[in-house]
N, C-alpha and C positions, 0 to 999 in steps of 0.2 A: 459653145458654152454648155456642153453636156445636155443638150435638149431643152435648156431653159430659154424663156423668151428674152429677146433682145430688142431694145427700143432706140429708135432714132428720134431725138428730141429737137424741136425748134424753139428758139428763144425769141420772145417778143419784148422789145424795149420801147417804152413810151416817153417821148419828150413832152414835158408839161408846157402849158402856156407861160408859166413862170420862168422857164429856162431860156431866157433871152439875154443878149448882151446889152451894153449901155445904150446902143443905138436902136434897140427894139428888134434887132434881127435874131433869128433862131441861132442858137449856139449849142455845140456839144457840151452838155453840162456835166457837172460832177455827178448828177443823178444818173445819167446814162452810163457813165463810166462805172459807177457803183453797181448799177443793175447788171451790167455786162460781167463784172468781176464776180458778183454773187452767183449769177446763173452758171457761169463757167466752172466755178469752184464746186458748186453742187453737182453738176453733171459729171465732172472729173472724178468725184467721189463715189459715183455709182458704177458698180461692176457691170450692170446690164444696160448701160445707156451711153450714147455718144451724141455729140452735137451735130445735127444735120445741117442747120442753117440758122441765121440770125436775122430777125426783121426789126426795123426801127420805125416807129410811128413818129414822124417828124412834125406833129402838131395838127394833122388833118383829123377832122371829126365828121360825124354824120351831118353836121350843119354845112359842110363844104360841098355837098352834092348839088348839082344844078337844080334850080327851082326851089330849093329849100331856103327859107329866110327866117 
């Protein structure tokens, strides 16, 4: 890229507590799909960037660690 900096970007997608199916189980939501589409479109539009990896937070929070109540 002619000596210009090039970036490998990671995407972080977060599944909200509200993103559950009718039985209360986690579901891949429209929110996750939308986040994925928006992030990929943004990165694809950057000449100095490519997607390295994608991480999805499936509802875990800091409150899930052992001993935290």
